[in-house]
C-alpha positions as CSV (number, residue, x, y, z in Angstrom):
1,M,2.7,9.1,44.8
2,T,5.8,11.2,44.7
3,F,5.9,15.0,44.9
4,E,8.6,17.6,44.9
5,N,6.9,20.5,46.6
6,I,4.3,18.9,48.9
7,L,3.9,15.9,51.1
8,L,0.8,13.6,51.2
9,E,0.2,11.1,54.0
10,K,-3.0,9.1,54.7
11,K,-3.9,7.5,58.0
12,N,-7.1,6.9,60.1
13,S,-9.3,8.1,57.2
14,I,-7.5,11.5,57.2
15,A,-5.3,12.8,54.4
16,Y,-2.5,15.2,55.5
17,V,-1.3,17.6,52.9
18,T,1.8,19.7,53.7
19,V,3.2,22.4,51.4
20,N,6.9,21.5,51.7
21,R,9.1,24.5,50.5
22,P,10.3,25.8,53.9
23,K,13.4,27.6,52.4
24,V,11.0,30.0,50.7
25,L,8.4,29.9,53.5
26,N,6.3,27.5,51.4
27,A,5.7,30.1,48.7
28,L,3.4,29.0,45.9
29,N,4.6,28.6,42.4
30,M,2.6,27.0,39.7
31,A,4.4,23.6,40.1
32,T,3.2,23.5,43.7
33,M,-0.3,24.4,42.7
34,E,-0.4,21.6,40.2
35,E,0.8,19.2,42.8
36,L,-1.9,20.3,45.1
37,R,-4.4,19.7,42.3
38,V,-3.1,16.1,41.9
39,A,-3.2,15.5,45.6
40,F,-6.7,16.8,46.2
41,T,-8.0,15.0,43.2
42,D,-6.6,11.8,44.7
43,I,-8.2,12.6,48.0
44,K,-11.5,13.3,46.4
45,D,-11.5,9.9,44.6
46,D,-10.3,7.9,47.6
47,A,-13.4,6.6,49.4
48,A,-11.3,5.7,52.5
49,I,-10.4,9.3,53.1
50,R,-13.1,11.3,54.9
51,V,-11.3,14.6,55.9
52,A,-8.1,16.4,54.8
53,I,-5.8,18.5,56.9
54,L,-3.7,21.1,55.0
55,T,-0.7,22.8,56.6
56,G,2.8,24.1,55.8
57,S,6.3,22.7,56.5
58,G,8.4,24.2,59.3
59,E,7.4,26.6,62.1
60,K,7.4,29.9,60.3
61,A,4.8,29.7,57.5
62,F,1.6,28.0,56.4
63,I,2.0,29.5,53.0
64,A,3.7,32.9,52.9
65,G,2.2,33.9,49.5
66,A,3.1,33.6,45.8
67,D,6.5,32.9,44.4
68,I,7.3,36.5,43.5
69,S,10.1,35.6,41.0
70,E,7.5,33.7,39.0
71,L,4.8,36.3,39.4
72,A,7.0,39.1,38.2
73,K,7.2,37.5,34.7
74,H,3.5,37.7,33.9
75,D,1.9,40.1,31.4
76,A,-1.9,40.7,31.1
77,V,-2.6,37.5,29.1
78,S,-0.4,35.1,31.1
79,G,-1.4,36.8,34.4
80,K,-5.1,36.1,33.7
81,E,-4.4,32.5,32.8
82,Y,-2.2,32.2,36.0
83,T,-5.0,33.3,38.2
84,H,-7.6,31.0,36.4
85,R,-5.4,28.0,37.0
86,G,-4.9,28.8,40.6
87,Q,-8.5,29.6,41.2
88,S,-9.5,26.2,39.8
89,V,-7.3,24.5,42.4
90,L,-8.9,26.4,45.2
91,D,-12.3,25.6,43.7
92,L,-11.4,21.9,43.9
93,I,-10.4,22.3,47.6
94,E,-13.6,24.2,48.4
95,N,-15.9,21.8,46.6
96,L,-14.1,18.6,47.4
97,G,-17.2,17.0,49.0
98,K,-15.0,16.3,52.0
99,P,-14.0,18.8,54.7
100,V,-10.6,20.3,54.5
101,I,-9.2,21.8,57.7
102,A,-6.5,24.5,57.3
103,C,-3.9,24.4,60.1
104,I,-2.2,27.8,59.9
105,N,1.1,27.4,61.5
106,G,2.7,30.7,60.6
107,F,2.4,33.3,57.8
108,A,-0.7,32.9,55.6
109,L,-0.3,35.8,53.2
110,G,-1.6,36.4,49.7
111,G,-2.2,33.1,48.1
112,G,-1.7,31.4,51.4
113,C,-4.5,33.2,53.0
114,E,-6.6,32.5,49.9
115,I,-6.0,28.8,50.1
116,A,-6.9,28.8,53.8
117,M,-10.2,30.6,52.9
118,A,-11.0,27.9,50.4
119,C,-10.8,25.3,53.1
120,S,-13.9,24.3,55.1
121,M,-12.5,25.7,58.3
122,R,-9.4,27.4,59.6
123,L,-7.4,26.8,62.8
124,A,-4.4,29.1,63.6
125,C,-1.6,28.9,66.0
126,S,-1.2,31.9,68.3
127,S,1.8,33.2,66.3
128,A,0.1,33.0,62.9
129,K,-0.1,36.1,60.7
130,L,-2.7,36.5,58.0
131,G,-3.3,39.1,55.2
132,Q,-3.8,40.0,51.6
133,P,-0.8,42.3,50.9
134,E,-1.0,42.1,47.1
135,V,-1.6,45.8,46.6
136,K,1.9,46.4,47.9
137,L,3.1,44.6,44.8
138,G,0.9,46.6,42.4
139,I,-1.6,43.7,42.0
140,L,-4.8,42.5,43.6
141,P,-5.7,39.2,45.2
142,G,-6.0,36.7,42.3
143,Y,-6.9,33.4,44.0
144,G,-10.3,34.4,45.3
145,G,-9.3,36.9,48.0
146,T,-11.6,39.6,46.8
147,Q,-14.5,37.2,46.8
148,R,-14.1,34.8,49.7
149,L,-12.8,37.3,52.2
150,P,-15.9,39.5,52.2
151,R,-18.1,36.4,52.4
152,L,-16.2,35.4,55.6
153,V,-15.7,38.7,57.3
154,G,-18.0,41.2,55.7
155,K,-17.4,43.9,53.1
156,G,-16.0,46.6,55.3
157,V,-13.4,44.5,57.0
158,A,-12.5,42.8,53.7
159,M,-12.0,46.2,52.1
160,Q,-9.8,47.4,54.9
161,L,-7.6,44.3,54.7
162,V,-7.4,44.2,50.9
163,L,-6.8,48.0,50.4
164,T,-4.3,48.5,53.1
165,G,-2.5,45.2,52.7
166,E,-2.4,45.0,56.5
167,I,-1.1,41.8,58.1
168,I,-3.2,40.8,61.2
169,S,-2.6,38.5,64.1
170,A,-4.3,35.2,64.7
171,E,-6.3,36.8,67.5
172,E,-7.5,39.6,65.2
173,A,-8.3,37.1,62.5
174,H,-10.4,35.1,65.0
175,R,-12.2,38.3,66.1
176,V,-13.3,39.2,62.6
177,G,-14.2,35.6,61.7
178,L,-11.4,34.7,59.4
179,V,-10.3,31.8,61.5
180,N,-12.4,29.4,63.6
181,E,-10.1,28.9,66.5
182,V,-6.6,30.0,67.8
183,V,-4.6,27.3,69.6
184,A,-1.1,26.7,70.7
185,A,1.3,25.6,68.0
186,T,1.7,22.1,69.5
187,E,-2.1,21.7,69.6
188,L,-2.8,22.7,66.0
189,I,-2.7,19.3,64.4
190,P,-4.2,17.4,67.4
191,R,-7.1,19.9,67.5
192,A,-7.7,19.4,63.7
193,E,-7.6,15.6,64.2
194,A,-10.1,15.9,67.0
195,I,-12.5,17.8,64.8
196,A,-11.9,15.4,62.0
197,Q,-12.8,12.4,64.1
198,K,-16.1,14.0,65.0
199,I,-16.8,14.5,61.3
200,I,-15.7,11.0,60.5
201,A,-18.3,9.6,63.0
202,N,-21.1,11.1,60.9
203,A,-22.7,9.9,57.6
204,P,-20.4,10.6,54.6
205,L,-23.1,11.5,52.2
206,A,-24.8,13.8,54.7
207,I,-21.5,15.6,55.2
208,Q,-21.0,15.9,51.4
209,Y,-24.6,17.3,50.8
210,A,-24.4,19.6,53.8
211,M,-21.2,21.1,52.5
212,E,-22.8,21.5,49.0
213,A,-25.9,23.2,50.6
214,V,-23.7,25.7,52.4
215,N,-21.2,26.4,49.6
216,H,-23.8,26.8,46.8
217,G,-26.4,28.4,49.0
218,L,-24.2,31.4,49.7
219,N,-24.6,32.4,46.1
220,L,-28.4,32.0,46.0
221,T,-31.3,34.0,47.4
222,L,-32.8,32.6,50.6
223,A,-35.7,31.1,48.8
224,E,-33.4,29.4,46.3
225,G,-31.1,28.2,49.1
226,L,-34.0,26.7,51.0
227,Y,-35.1,24.9,47.8
228,L,-31.6,23.5,47.4
229,E,-31.5,22.5,51.1
230,A,-34.9,20.7,50.7
231,T,-33.7,18.9,47.5
232,L,-30.5,17.7,49.2
233,F,-32.5,16.7,52.3
234,G,-34.7,14.5,50.1
235,V,-31.6,12.9,48.5
236,C,-30.3,12.1,51.9
237,C,-33.6,10.4,52.8
238,A,-33.1,7.9,50.0
239,T,-29.7,6.7,51.3
240,E,-28.9,3.6,53.2
241,D,-27.1,5.8,55.7
242,K,-30.3,7.6,56.6
243,T,-32.0,4.3,57.2
244,E,-29.0,3.2,59.4
245,G,-28.8,6.5,61.2
246,T,-32.5,6.7,62.2
247,T,-32.6,2.9,63.0
248,A,-29.5,3.1,65.2
249,F,-31.0,6.1,67.0
250,L,-34.2,4.3,67.8
251,E,-32.4,1.2,68.8
252,K,-30.1,3.3,71.0
253,R,-26.8,2.0,69.4
254,A,-24.0,3.6,67.4
255,A,-24.7,3.9,63.7
256,V,-22.4,2.2,61.2
257,F,-22.4,4.3,58.1
258,K,-21.3,3.1,54.7
259,G,-21.5,6.2,52.5
260,K,-24.4,4.7,50.5
């Protein structure tokens, strides 16, 4: 599979997706978004892949935001379509059924921060910078920033970041709950791989349904979320992996899961 704006590599049950436009700090244009759609659709359909790691090319940026030269051309009608198309790619990433770990290796601004928020978890190097500076361009976040950010950090902090357009450090992002961990740049991918291997050791369907329970449960009342959790728990109980997992535990051996 050949791409112009991203790289896709697969090894050891992990897919590595790298936005590869370092000359423009990996800025997002629609061509890049469509390549991400193709790559993550392939990852979703590849049973051999259990976890994806998403990062940016070079040492300066994860994704520094939208391609402003492209963005400047939009009117009301095309701008709405532009955001819908981008939102659908982020929805694919968020609801992939497989964990996606964002490795934030530099600037994650605007659409870059929004893509990171659509991932299952976020690791940042100590020099990373994050923010939603869209208001400085006369627009608002359009790839889910106004919706995912308050769900991650709370309404007050999200309002401050969105309305000021302030860019924050990795440590501040960790303090407010925007990133899971801050590590040295050289440890970013190895740390993501270590987390991935822990996930890969677990039952694939249990991982998929647990993610579904969390993602969809956030939009439900507690009672509705608990009902969803119980339903998905019941589905897990009917899988071969559940039988293997419980049997292996009782026999004091490592489970061999098949995703069935």
